[in-house]
LUMNU-161843 format. One record per atom (N, C-alpha, C): z, y, x. Coordinates in steps of 0.2 Angstrom, whole numbers, padded with zeros to 4 digits, always signed. Atoms other than C-alpha are relative to their C-alpha. Last residue first. Layout:
% LUMNU-161843
ZYX ...
***
This chain:
% LUMNU-161843
+0000-0004-0006 +0116+0223+0675 -0006-0002+0003 +0003+0005-0006 +0115+0217+0657 -0001+0005+0006 +0006-0002-0003 +0127+0227+0645 -0003-0004+0006 +0000-0002-0006 +0140+0217+0636 -0007+0003+0003 +0003+0004-0006 +0138+0214+0618 +0001+0004+0005 -0006+0003-0003 +0148+0223+0604 -0001-0004+0007 +0001+0006-0003 +0134+0234+0599 +0007-0003+0003 -0004+0002-0006 +0134+0250+0590 -0001-0007+0001 +0000+0007-0001 +0120+0258+0578 +0005-0001+0007 +0005+0002-0005 +0123+0277+0574 +0002-0009+0001 -0003+0000-0005 +0133+0279+0556 -0005-0003+0006 +0003-0006-0004 +0123+0283+0542 +0003+0000+0007 +0007+0002-0002 +0127+0265+0534 -0004+0006+0005 +0000+0001-0007 +0145+0269+0534 -0007-0001+0002 +0001+0007-0003 +0149+0265+0517 +0000-0001+0007 -0008+0002+0000 +0154+0284+0513 +0000-0008+0001 -0005-0005-0005 +0137+0291+0520 +0007-0004+0000 +0002+0003-0006 +0126+0277+0510 +0004+0003+0005 -0002+0007-0001 +0135+0280+0494 -0001-0002+0007 -0007+0000+0001 +0132+0300+0495 +0003-0007+0001 +0000-0003-0007 +0113+0297+0500 +0008+0000+0001 +0001+0005-0006 +0112+0285+0485 +0002+0002+0007 -0005+0005+0000 +0119+0298+0474 +0000-0006+0005 -0005-0003-0002 +0107+0311+0480 +0007-0005+0000 +0000+0000-0007 +0093+0299+0477 +0006+0003+0003 +0000+0008-0002 +0099+0295+0459 +0000-0001+0008 -0008+0001+0000 +0101+0314+0456 +0002-0007+0002 -0003-0004-0004 +0083+0317+0460 +0008-0001+0002 +0002+0004-0007 +0077+0302+0451 +0003+0004+0006 -0003+0007-0001 +0086+0307+0435 -0001-0002+0007 -0007-0003-0001 +0080+0327+0437 +0004-0007+0000 -0001-0004-0006 +0062+0321+0440 +0007+0001+0001 +0001+0005-0006 +0062+0309+0426 +0001+0002+0006 -0007+0005+0001 +0070+0322+0413 +0000-0005+0006 -0005-0005-0002 +0056+0336+0419 +0006-0005+0000 +0001+0000-0007 +0042+0321+0417 +0006+0005+0002 -0002+0007-0003 +0049+0318+0399 +0000+0001+0008 -0006+0000+0000 +0049+0337+0395 +0002-0007+0003 -0002-0004-0005 +0031+0339+0401 +0008+0000+0000 +0002+0002-0007 +0025+0325+0392 +0004+0004+0005 -0005+0006-0001 +0034+0331+0376 -0001-0004+0007 -0007-0002-0001 +0027+0348+0379 +0004-0005+0000 -0001-0003-0008 +0009+0342+0382 +0008+0001+0001 -0001+0006-0004 +0011+0330+0366 +0001+0003+0007 -0007+0004+0000 +0015+0345+0356 +0001-0004+0004 -0001+0003+0005 -0001+0356+0361 +0008-0004+0000 +0000+0005-0002 +0001+0370+0373 +0001-0005-0006 -0003+0006+0004 -0002+0387+0369 -0002-0006+0002 +0005+0005+0002 -0008+0399+0383 +0004-0005-0004 +0007-0003+0000 +0001+0415+0387 -0005-0005-0002 +0002-0003+0006 +0019+0410+0382 -0008+0002-0001 -0001+0005+0006 +0023+0398+0396 -0003+0002-0006 +0004+0005-0001 +0015+0410+0409 +0000-0005-0006 +0007-0002+0002 +0025+0424+0402 -0005-0005+0001 +0002-0001+0008 +0040+0414+0402 -0006+0003-0002 +0001+0006+0003 +0038+0408+0420 -0001+0000-0008 +0007+0002-0001 +0034+0425+0426 -0001-0006-0003 +0004-0005+0003 +0051+0433+0419 -0008-0004+0000 +0000+0001+0007 +0060+0419+0426 -0004+0002-0005 +0003+0007+0000 +0053+0420+0444 +0001-0002-0008 +0008+0000+0000 +0056+0439+0442 -0003-0006-0001 +0001-0002+0007 +0075+0436+0436 -0008+0001+0000 +0000+0005+0006 +0077+0424+0449 -0002+0003-0006 +0004+0005-0002 +0070+0435+0464 +0001-0006-0006 +0006-0003+0002 +0081+0450+0458 -0005-0005+0000 +0000-0002+0008 +0096+0439+0458 -0007+0003-0001 +0002+0006+0005 +0091+0433+0475 +0000+0000-0007 +0007+0002+0000 +0089+0451+0481 -0001-0007-0002 +0004-0006+0005 +0106+0457+0474 -0008-0003+0001 -0001+0002+0008 +0115+0441+0481 -0004+0005-0005 +0003+0006+0001 +0108+0445+0499 +0000-0002-0007 +0008-0002-0001 +0113+0463+0498 -0004-0007-0002 +0002-0003+0006 +0130+0458+0492 -0007+0002+0000 +0000+0004+0006 +0131+0446+0506 -0001+0002-0006 +0007+0004-0001 +0126+0459+0518 +0000-0006-0004 +0005-0003+0002 +0139+0471+0512 -0007-0004+0001 -0001+0000+0007 +0152+0457+0514 -0006+0006-0003 +0001+0006+0003 +0147+0454+0532 +0000+0000-0008 +0007+0001-0001 +0147+0473+0536 -0002-0008-0003 +0003-0004+0005 +0164+0474+0529 -0007+0000+0001 -0001+0002+0006 +0171+0460+0537 -0004+0003-0005 +0005+0006+0001 +0164+0466+0554 +0000-0003-0007 +0006-0002+0000 +0174+0483+0552 -0006-0006-0001 
***
């Protein structure tokens, strides 16, 4: 019974997220076509989108690198504690 409820809730969540994606896509297309932008504006927007994507991927790669090398571990000391 619990699995059925979980499955139904997952389907509802997926449906709500799909509707939100469709509405957001429709809104973006409507706004994009509402006012024409000059060619240089489209070029600047495309370059900015690529730079944001590259910097985001680079930061995530650094996060994975840092985690694998152990830089995210808590600090430890080999010294004895003073009494």
